[in-house]
C-alpha positions, 0 to 999 in steps of 0.5 A: 645197438645189439648187446654183444658177449665175451665168455670167460675162459673159466666157463666151458668153450661149449657154451659158445656153440650152444649159444650159436646153435640157438642163434648164429647171428649173436656176436659171442667171443670166449677169452682165447678166441683169435679176436679176444684177449688171450687165455690167462688175461687178468681180470682188470685187462679184461674189463678194460677190453670189454669197455673198449669193444663194448661187450658184456661179460659172462663169468662165473668168477665171483672170486676176484672179477668183483673186486677188480670191477669196483676198482674199475668202476672207481677209476671212472671205468664202465662195462657193458654189462656182467652176467654172473652165472649161478652155480650148477646152471646147466649149459643149455639154460645158460646159453637159452638165458644169453639168447633171450637177453640178445633178442630182448634187450639192447646193449645200452640197457646193460651199462655199468649193471650186473645180473645173474643167469638164470634171471 
């Protein structure tokens, strides 16, 4: 199965447009989109959404998300991957990385894994 992404609301809405510009077939949503969690959704609810929707999270939230992720795993929860965006990474670089991940890997390869962008 191809990986599907959810972009955290803390990242620019332009990221989704940049990814789709590179490949319009990529399944990518941003928090606040009509079929995604609404803006302001708490981290534990985001993690539940990710598990149920089989989406990987793209985020720069290193403040609260790591603790919520540990609690999620401790409760036998799973994720379909988390990609932490490194500070000062240009939007175009993040979009390219997501395109490469989508084109070269399968969603199942990212279950319960976290990684950094750029890789």
